[in-house]
BAVEX-240741 format. One line per field, with one value per residue: residue number from 1; residue in one letter; chain; x, y, z of N, C-alpha, C, O in turn. Coordinates in pm, whole numbers, plus 50000, padded with zeros to 5 digits. Layout:
residues N
nr	NUM;...
rest	A;...
kette	A;...
npx	X;...
npy	Y;...
npz	Z;...
capx	X;...
capy	Y;...
capz	Z;...
cpx	X;...
cpy	Y;...
cpz	Z;...
opx	X;...
opy	Y;...
opz	Z;...
end
This chain:
residues 228
nr	1;2;3;4;5;6;7;8;9;10;11;12;13;14;15;16;17;18;19;20;21;22;23;24;25;26;27;28;29;30;31;32;33;34;35;36;37;38;39;40;41;42;43;44;45;46;47;48;49;50;51;52;53;54;55;56;57;58;59;60;61;62;63;64;65;66;67;68;69;70;71;72;73;74;75;76;77;78;79;80;81;82;83;84;85;86;87;88;89;90;91;92;93;94;95;96;97;98;99;100;101;102;103;104;105;106;107;108;109;110;111;112;113;114;115;116;117;118;119;120;121;122;123;124;125;126;127;128;129;130;131;132;133;134;135;136;137;138;139;140;141;142;143;144;145;146;147;148;149;150;151;152;153;154;155;156;157;158;159;160;161;162;163;164;165;166;167;168;169;170;171;172;173;174;175;176;177;178;179;180;181;182;183;184;185;186;187;188;189;190;191;192;193;194;195;196;197;198;199;200;201;202;203;204;205;206;207;208;209;210;211;212;213;214;215;216;217;218;219;220;221;222;223;224;225;226;227;228
rest	X;X;X;X;X;X;X;X;X;X;X;X;X;X;X;X;X;X;X;X;X;X;X;X;X;X;X;X;X;X;X;X;X;X;X;X;X;X;X;X;X;X;X;X;X;X;X;X;X;X;X;X;X;X;X;X;X;X;X;X;X;X;X;X;X;X;X;X;X;X;X;X;X;X;X;X;X;X;X;X;X;X;X;X;X;X;X;X;X;X;X;X;X;X;X;X;X;X;X;X;X;X;X;X;X;X;X;X;X;X;X;X;X;X;X;X;X;X;X;X;X;X;X;X;X;X;X;X;X;X;X;X;X;X;X;X;X;X;X;X;X;X;X;X;X;X;X;X;X;X;X;X;X;X;X;X;X;X;X;X;X;X;X;X;X;X;X;X;X;X;X;X;X;X;X;X;X;X;X;X;X;X;X;X;X;X;X;X;X;X;X;X;X;X;X;X;X;X;X;X;X;X;X;X;X;X;X;X;X;X;X;X;X;X;X;X;X;X;X;X;X;X;X;X;X;X;X;X
kette	A;A;A;A;A;A;A;A;A;A;A;A;A;A;A;A;A;A;A;A;A;A;A;A;A;A;A;A;A;A;A;A;A;A;A;A;A;A;A;A;A;A;A;A;A;A;A;A;A;A;A;A;A;A;A;A;A;A;A;A;A;A;A;A;A;A;A;A;A;A;A;A;A;A;A;A;A;A;A;A;A;A;A;A;A;A;A;A;A;A;A;A;A;A;A;A;A;A;A;A;A;A;A;A;A;A;A;A;A;A;A;A;A;A;A;A;A;A;A;A;A;A;A;A;A;A;A;A;A;A;A;A;A;A;A;A;A;A;A;A;A;A;A;A;A;A;A;A;A;A;A;A;A;A;A;A;A;A;A;A;A;A;A;A;A;A;A;A;A;A;A;A;A;A;A;A;A;A;A;A;A;A;A;A;A;A;A;A;A;A;A;A;A;A;A;A;A;A;A;A;A;A;A;A;A;A;A;A;A;A;A;A;A;A;A;A;A;A;A;A;A;A;A;A;A;A;A;A
npx	21741;21435;21274;21021;20789;20523;20234;19953;19695;19485;19534;19457;19471;19722;19866;19868;19951;20209;20288;20252;20398;20625;20691;20719;20943;20982;21180;20996;20854;20651;20419;20199;20086;20110;20278;20497;20527;20680;20911;21013;21097;21275;21446;21526;21653;21583;21383;21234;20958;20621;20348;20008;19813;19492;19317;19409;19473;19610;19638;19633;19683;19673;19799;20077;20185;20141;20338;20605;20655;20660;20893;21107;21129;21097;21011;20835;20438;20164;19836;19628;19313;19000;18795;18668;18569;18538;18665;18813;19006;19130;19242;19439;19629;19685;19816;20060;20084;20150;19966;19692;19498;19183;19036;18823;19099;19291;19569;19757;19696;19780;20063;20148;20096;20267;20556;20529;20527;20789;20934;20885;20995;21260;21386;21311;21528;21777;21817;21715;21461;21250;20933;20777;20590;20526;20627;20582;20703;20788;20974;21024;21215;21267;21010;20893;20758;20768;20697;20807;21053;20975;20911;20559;20354;20191;19995;19960;19798;19730;19930;19988;19799;19821;20081;19972;19834;20020;20210;20051;19993;19739;19636;19287;19136;18928;18729;18696;18914;19076;19015;19074;19333;19428;19429;19563;19845;19786;19578;19376;19055;18974;18707;18437;18330;18581;18754;18665;18716;19037;19091;18960;19133;19375;19386;19374;19636;19754;19642;19609;19378;19157;18899;18854;19045;19319;19481;19431;19173;18828;18654;18387;18116;18336;18582;18901;19169;19492;19656;19934
npy	34455;34626;34629;34504;34533;34396;34381;34227;34044;33831;33551;33416;33647;33747;33549;33583;33835;33826;33644;33806;34077;33930;33834;34095;34139;34226;34175;34059;34040;33932;34009;33922;34064;34352;34357;34158;34290;34490;34402;34274;34539;34616;34439;34471;34732;34818;34832;34934;35020;35019;34804;34881;34724;34777;34745;34470;34199;34262;34565;34886;34950;35262;35331;35196;35363;35577;35592;35519;35732;35916;35839;35922;35787;35787;35619;35500;35439;35261;35205;34936;34943;34858;35024;35333;35527;35914;35982;35794;35755;36041;36038;35819;35936;36149;36053;36022;35840;35772;35705;35531;35249;35080;34791;34524;34541;34555;34359;34453;34768;34800;34716;34941;35144;35127;35151;35393;35546;35457;35569;35857;35860;35782;36012;36212;36117;36129;36407;36574;36661;36686;36699;36507;36498;36394;36702;36854;37009;37035;37208;37163;37286;37550;37628;37655;37621;37456;37432;37231;37349;37611;37879;37879;38062;38057;38067;38058;37878;37732;37599;37474;37301;37178;37019;36853;36688;36582;36442;36230;36099;35906;35844;35871;36177;36261;36544;36603;36542;36715;36947;36939;36967;37215;37435;37750;37927;38135;37993;37996;37925;37650;37655;37483;37568;37743;37584;37410;37704;37655;37433;37486;37688;37554;37385;37530;37656;37438;37237;37085;37135;37254;37193;36945;36731;36600;36522;36630;36485;36471;36272;36132;36208;36109;36276;36384;36328;36279;36189;36059
npz	02687;02811;03143;03285;03549;03654;03857;04004;04047;03939;03775;03526;03331;03415;03333;03076;03002;03058;02859;02623;02634;02675;02444;02287;02338;02617;02955;03182;03540;03807;04050;04290;04479;04724;04926;04786;04584;04673;04805;04549;04452;04614;04551;04336;04173;03939;03727;03423;03354;03524;03602;03736;03899;04045;04273;04522;04693;04917;04958;04730;04433;04376;04646;04698;04438;04546;04731;04629;04494;04696;04785;04597;04374;04058;03825;03532;03550;03455;03532;03570;03538;03655;03619;03474;03567;03600;03856;03927;03765;03787;04038;04031;03841;04005;04191;04067;03846;03547;03325;03235;03212;03076;03182;03030;02780;02491;02379;02191;02207;02494;02460;02270;02468;02666;02470;02399;02670;02769;02587;02608;02837;02781;02658;02893;03045;02918;02930;02687;02709;02516;02331;02094;01755;01492;01277;01480;01759;02124;02320;02652;02839;02778;02699;02432;02103;01793;01450;01172;01219;01250;01491;01673;01815;02131;02405;02774;02855;02642;02596;02799;02768;02509;02595;02801;02608;02444;02598;02621;02438;02223;02396;02541;02694;02912;02945;03212;03314;03213;03234;03545;03480;03392;03526;03620;03720;03870;04037;03929;03752;03485;03283;03115;02857;02797;02766;02564;02371;02403;02302;02026;01948;01920;01768;01520;01497;01484;01266;00945;00812;00999;01048;01014;01186;01208;01436;01667;01784;01867;02065;02103;02352;02529;02540;02455;02204;02155;01819;01672
capx	21621;21403;21237;20850;20749;20360;20158;19827;19687;19437;19650;19496;19540;19887;19978;19813;20036;20318;20333;20215;20517;20819;20686;20715;21072;21078;21144;20858;20857;20529;20388;20022;20066;20184;20429;20558;20610;20780;21014;21064;21124;21364;21585;21521;21508;21635;21312;21189;20816;20561;20209;20002;19628;19477;19243;19507;19467;19671;19609;19571;19810;19726;19889;20178;20230;20193;20458;20721;20663;20744;21073;21174;21110;21030;21011;20717;20372;20069;19708;19570;19217;18861;18691;18695;18516;18661;18708;18922;19115;19193;19321;19554;19709;19678;19890;20142;20064;20185;19911;19607;19418;19082;19007;18904;19174;19370;19682;19833;19704;19895;20187;20150;20121;20406;20615;20480;20565;20937;21015;20920;21095;21402;21345;21342;21632;21865;21839;21613;21355;21159;20778;20751;20475;20535;20717;20592;20854;20789;21100;21002;21272;21235;20875;20886;20716;20781;20669;20891;21147;20951;20828;20465;20313;20099;19923;20040;19673;19723;20107;19981;19690;19925;20172;19954;19779;20144;20229;19936;19950;19725;19529;19161;19135;18825;18698;18720;19053;19152;18951;19129;19463;19428;19407;19676;19943;19712;19477;19208;18967;18936;18549;18428;18367;18672;18789;18676;18780;19117;19086;18980;19242;19494;19356;19374;19726;19831;19597;19630;19220;19107;18763;18886;19158;19376;19562;19370;19071;18721;18587;18256;18128;18445;18674;19015;19295;19618;19696;20053
capy	34436;34652;34546;34563;34440;34341;34411;34165;33919;33798;33445;33436;33794;33761;33438;33649;33944;33747;33573;33869;34117;33885;33811;34212;34188;34287;34063;34044;34030;33941;34021;33906;34159;34493;34281;34125;34405;34573;34309;34293;34669;34665;34358;34488;34890;34857;34830;35064;35059;34941;34812;34824;34655;34895;34668;34412;34143;34340;34700;34910;35024;35418;35377;35214;35433;35730;35561;35537;35900;35997;35809;35959;35685;35818;35509;35516;35404;35191;35140;34879;34928;34799;35155;35415;35629;36003;36012;35701;35834;36184;35957;35739;36078;36288;35974;35978;35719;35834;35667;35403;35162;35016;34634;34462;34585;34501;34373;34558;34859;34825;34745;35060;35226;35140;35210;35582;35573;35430;35623;35968;35838;35811;36158;36317;36080;36211;36569;36616;36698;36798;36610;36548;36467;36448;36770;36972;36996;37128;37204;37175;37358;37670;37663;37682;37502;37467;37344;37222;37449;37751;37855;37910;38134;38018;38162;37990;37789;37688;37552;37327;37166;37087;36932;36781;36591;36537;36326;36108;36078;35798;35809;35946;36235;36309;36678;36638;36529;36814;37061;36890;36963;37357;37536;37853;37958;38167;37857;38039;37790;37645;37626;37381;37665;37803;37418;37442;37732;37614;37315;37509;37769;37461;37310;37625;37653;37293;37117;37190;37162;37264;37167;36833;36765;36448;36503;36669;36427;36473;36153;36166;36123;36065;36369;36436;36233;36347;36093;36092
capz	02731;02913;03244;03349;03666;03647;03982;03942;04141;03834;03744;03349;03301;03406;03238;02896;02987;03059;02739;02503;02686;02662;02315;02254;02382;02755;03061;03312;03681;03852;04215;04309;04628;04743;05016;04702;04468;04751;04766;04434;04398;04655;04556;04157;04137;03781;03629;03355;03407;03620;03545;03852;03934;04129;04368;04545;04811;05061;04928;04625;04385;04432;04758;04651;04387;04621;04828;04533;04455;04808;04809;04489;04272;03899;03705;03485;03608;03412;03589;03518;03615;03564;03629;03388;03634;03610;03991;03951;03642;03859;04165;03973;03751;04145;04324;04085;03765;03398;03214;03306;03076;03136;03138;02907;02700;02353;02419;02126;02265;02591;02418;02221;02554;02709;02421;02427;02815;02756;02495;02667;02984;02762;02636;03001;03119;02831;02908;02592;02784;02412;02298;01995;01708;01362;01254;01574;01887;02234;02424;02753;02930;02706;02691;02310;01994;01663;01358;01114;01297;01240;01603;01671;01948;02241;02496;02886;02869;02525;02579;02874;02724;02400;02649;02817;02505;02343;02692;02660;02304;02170;02519;02559;02848;02907;02946;03340;03364;03126;03308;03637;03540;03316;03647;03613;03792;04000;04062;03801;03694;03311;03276;02968;02756;02771;02714;02380;02287;02357;02154;01878;01906;01916;01619;01426;01507;01428;01197;00830;00810;01164;01065;00985;01276;01221;01546;01798;01801;01939;02120;02123;02438;02624;02557;02364;02202;02041;01758;01591
cpx	21576;21281;21111;20829;20555;20315;20001;19805;19565;19519;19585;19541;19694;19970;19987;19960;20191;20386;20361;20344;20658;20806;20745;20877;21116;21044;21049;20900;20733;20532;20247;19999;20164;20295;20508;20650;20688;20927;21113;21181;21262;21499;21640;21537;21586;21493;21261;21054;20746;20419;20157;19846;19603;19403;19340;19452;19497;19674;19577;19683;19810;19834;20033;20240;20262;20342;20608;20744;20705;20879;21145;21194;21013;20992;20849;20573;20253;19968;19643;19433;19047;18756;18768;18621;18581;18721;18844;19024;19237;19275;19457;19639;19761;19845;20020;20210;20069;20047;19760;19499;19358;19041;18835;18960;19223;19522;19780;19801;19774;20028;20230;20166;20248;20511;20637;20554;20710;21032;21005;20992;21236;21440;21451;21510;21765;21865;21758;21504;21256;21036;20798;20684;20515;20680;20692;20694;20800;20921;21032;21080;21321;21077;20836;20805;20718;20739;20706;21031;21093;20837;20668;20424;20184;20037;19964;19904;19687;19845;20047;19892;19743;20037;20130;19878;19922;20213;20156;19905;19889;19630;19423;19171;19027;18826;18735;18855;19136;19156;19083;19249;19517;19435;19575;19736;19901;19611;19363;19126;18955;18792;18518;18399;18486;18791;18809;18723;18923;19182;19067;19089;19394;19470;19377;19528;19807;19754;19615;19475;19148;18960;18770;19001;19203;19465;19496;19213;18962;18671;18491;18198;18265;18530;18779;19132;19374;19662;19812;20053
cpy	34505;34575;34575;34479;34450;34297;34318;34036;33790;33675;33464;33600;33792;33662;33519;33770;33912;33708;33680;33970;34102;33851;33970;34239;34245;34170;34126;34014;33994;33923;34008;33975;34253;34453;34272;34240;34460;34525;34326;34456;34716;34549;34414;34619;34922;34857;34976;35108;34946;34952;34729;34816;34771;34825;34540;34358;34260;34510;34753;34977;35173;35427;35345;35314;35550;35687;35565;35626;36009;35941;35850;35864;35721;35716;35516;35418;35378;35142;35041;34827;34891;34895;35279;35548;35787;36025;35864;35743;35991;36130;35920;35888;36142;36219;35973;35888;35870;35762;35568;35342;35078;34867;34636;34559;34517;34496;34461;34719;34920;34845;34904;35208;35288;35201;35365;35614;35566;35521;35848;35971;35866;35921;36250;36251;36145;36319;36641;36741;36770;36631;36662;36477;36497;36586;36880;36941;37077;37115;37265;37274;37539;37711;37717;37587;37530;37418;37320;37322;37585;37784;37921;37914;38065;38051;38029;37876;37671;37581;37423;37232;37110;36989;36821;36644;36512;36439;36246;36071;35944;35734;35944;36016;36253;36449;36720;36658;36660;36930;37049;36984;37155;37495;37624;37846;38032;38139;37913;37909;37795;37622;37515;37424;37749;37670;37421;37511;37732;37534;37366;37583;37650;37383;37410;37661;37549;37241;37193;37194;37123;37238;37015;36752;36578;36433;36526;36630;36434;36346;36131;36104;36084;36253;36396;36333;36278;36198;36104;36105
cpz	02790;03004;03321;03495;03671;03806;03934;04023;04072;03735;03572;03326;03282;03350;03061;02888;02966;02887;02625;02549;02655;02515;02222;02317;02508;02845;03194;03445;03701;03964;04183;04427;04624;04842;04893;04587;04559;04727;04627;04378;04462;04630;04391;04123;04005;03702;03558;03322;03491;03595;03685;03820;04024;04285;04369;04666;04932;05043;04773;04538;04340;04533;04739;04531;04439;04688;04764;04524;04580;04826;04724;04362;04185;03803;03681;03531;03536;03508;03540;03549;03532;03565;03555;03451;03643;03747;04000;03864;03717;03969;04104;03911;03893;04180;04218;03925;03628;03314;03269;03188;03131;03075;03118;02859;02594;02406;02312;02149;02426;02579;02352;02365;02594;02660;02411;02539;02804;02663;02577;02792;02904;02730;02757;03083;03042;02847;02818;02612;02633;02395;02200;01891;01582;01357;01364;01709;02012;02283;02546;02847;02859;02683;02550;02219;01865;01549;01216;01125;01273;01407;01564;01833;02025;02341;02673;02897;02781;02492;02674;02836;02579;02490;02705;02745;02443;02451;02691;02536;02299;02313;02514;02700;02840;02933;03135;03412;03324;03243;03485;03682;03484;03405;03616;03726;03923;04077;04019;03759;03558;03316;03162;02879;02727;02719;02577;02278;02231;02241;02043;01815;01880;01777;01506;01413;01448;01320;01046;00792;00944;01146;01056;01048;01245;01353;01691;01786;01909;01938;02185;02262;02571;02642;02442;02335;02123;01961;01686;01458
opx	21648;21210;21103;20865;20498;20358;19945;19886;19550;19563;19659;19655;19766;20090;20070;20043;20269;20491;20455;20433;20754;20912;20802;20919;21225;20946;21056;21005;20667;20613;20186;19892;20268;20401;20588;20762;20797;21021;21226;21282;21340;21614;21753;21452;21639;21510;21252;21032;20784;20361;20191;19779;19690;19442;19366;19391;19421;19721;19509;19764;19907;19933;20116;20360;20359;20442;20708;20864;20754;20968;21265;21273;20891;20936;20762;20607;20193;19999;19587;19413;19003;18644;18885;18616;18690;18828;18942;19135;19356;19384;19563;19729;19876;19950;20114;20329;20026;20057;19765;19440;19407;19021;18750;18909;19195;19584;19871;19887;19805;20101;20331;20221;20309;20576;20740;20642;20768;21153;21096;21042;21316;21550;21560;21584;21848;21930;21723;21478;21202;21051;20825;20704;20541;20791;20756;20746;20769;20975;20992;21016;21402;21042;20759;20786;20667;20758;20642;21095;21174;20727;20647;20440;20086;20121;19992;19933;19669;19854;20052;19898;19704;20071;20188;19864;19920;20277;20180;19799;19953;19577;19449;19201;18999;18941;18783;18897;19234;19247;19157;19280;19618;19443;19680;19699;19946;19556;19255;19177;18933;18776;18621;18420;18482;18890;18906;18758;18962;19264;19132;19135;19498;19556;19398;19553;19907;19833;19630;19455;19102;18892;18670;19067;19137;19521;19509;19129;18989;18641;18490;18217;18252;18526;18734;19182;19335;19698;19790;20158
opy	34510;34486;34662;34363;34554;34196;34351;33948;33682;33711;33523;33640;33819;33666;33514;33782;33958;33737;33670;33936;34175;33839;33961;34353;34297;34095;34223;33949;34020;33844;34058;33952;34255;34515;34363;34259;34487;34575;34369;34471;34800;34563;34403;34659;35029;34894;35087;35217;34833;35058;34622;34881;34845;34863;34488;34432;34321;34573;34683;35054;35221;35499;35434;35339;35621;35760;35604;35652;36121;36005;35830;35883;35708;35749;35532;35302;35485;35041;35072;34709;34896;34868;35315;35656;35786;36086;35858;35765;36021;36184;35980;35924;36186;36280;35916;35873;35985;35798;35554;35403;35001;34837;34711;34670;34397;34590;34531;34797;35035;34928;34966;35318;35394;35282;35432;35699;35672;35540;35931;36072;35951;35949;36308;36318;36208;36371;36755;36851;36880;36514;36780;36358;36613;36576;36985;36832;37194;37005;37381;37342;37618;37824;37812;37472;37635;37297;37384;37356;37678;37734;37991;37836;38026;38139;37912;37777;37553;37505;37304;37111;36999;36883;36713;36533;36395;36348;36157;36012;35854;35624;36063;35955;36270;36491;36825;36729;36702;36980;37141;37041;37210;37613;37563;37779;38015;38212;37883;37798;37900;37523;37458;37356;37824;37683;37428;37475;37766;37548;37323;37574;37684;37333;37364;37703;37566;37173;37314;37291;37017;37268;36960;36693;36475;36324;36460;36720;36409;36295;36110;35986;36036;36325;36432;36264;36321;36102;36192;36133
opz	02890;02959;03408;03518;03704;03863;03829;04051;04129;03626;03493;03304;03186;03324;02971;02798;02884;02829;02547;02472;02628;02455;02113;02338;02530;02841;03270;03449;03600;04014;04089;04485;04557;04838;04875;04541;04510;04665;04608;04309;04417;04673;04343;04043;03975;03586;03610;03270;03519;03573;03736;03740;04069;04396;04261;04744;05008;05138;04697;04588;04281;04525;04755;04545;04412;04686;04825;04540;04576;04882;04744;04269;04199;03698;03766;03550;03531;03572;03435;03578;03417;03523;03570;03391;03701;03752;04074;03911;03703;03988;04124;03986;03895;04192;04274;03896;03618;03196;03391;03099;03213;02958;03165;02872;02599;02456;02357;02107;02460;02634;02386;02360;02582;02727;02415;02529;02830;02665;02585;02841;02945;02777;02753;03155;03108;02756;02846;02562;02639;02430;02174;01912;01551;01409;01358;01729;01990;02283;02553;02927;02908;02651;02542;02260;01825;01564;01133;01026;01278;01430;01465;01927;01962;02320;02647;02964;02812;02396;02640;02860;02542;02439;02695;02798;02403;02400;02772;02514;02353;02328;02494;02803;02721;02947;03177;03502;03385;03310;03518;03787;03529;03371;03595;03823;04036;04159;04069;03741;03498;03388;03128;02779;02630;02647;02501;02166;02119;02150;01947;01701;01823;01704;01394;01300;01378;01255;01027;00719;00985;01244;01102;00963;01259;01369;01794;01779;02026;01830;02306;02293;02684;02742;02333;02424;02014;02029;01603;01399
end
C-alpha cells in the first residue's frame, strides 16, 4: 500500500480527501501545520507522495518543499493551491514541486494525478528512466524518441517541450510556464511565436492528423495539455 502525507488545515477538506484516498487504496497520514509535517517526515521517511496545501497557519508549502529538496528528499510533491495565477504555478514548480491542482478540484482528477506521478516516480527509481504514452517512448538517458519502435528525430527545443508535456501528462500547462521552462542551454529565450511553431512541429511528428490532434491539445485561454 502506497503511503501519502497530506498537509492541509481545512478540516472539511481533510475529511473528504482522507476518505477518498483510503477508498482508492492509499495509506494516509495527516498534518495540519508545517511543524507537524516536519515531525511526521522525520518519524516516517517512507512516504511515496506528499500533498501540500500552500497557505498554512505556521508557514507555506513552498518553503517546506524547498527545505526538503535542499536536504536531498526527492519524494513527489503535489501542491493544493487556491490560486491558479501563473506566478504561483511557476513558484511551485521552481521550488521543486512536481504538480499542482487548483481548489476546488474533482477528487477523480486528483487521484488520476497521483497515479500518474507515482507511476513516473516508480519508473525513475527502477532506473528505466523512460517516458511512455501509447506507442510513444522517450529514453531520457539516451535522449532518444521512438514511435512504435521506430526512431523519430527532434530538435533540442522540441525534445524538451515533449518531455515537459509527457512528465505533466493530463495537466494543463500555461504558455507562460512552458516559455519559462524552455530556455536553451545557452540561456536563449523562447518567445511566444516560437512556442507555437514547436507545438505545430510536434503535432506533425506525433499526431495522425495534426489539424485534429488527439494528444497535444490546445486548451483555449490556458495553454496546452498532453492526453494519454
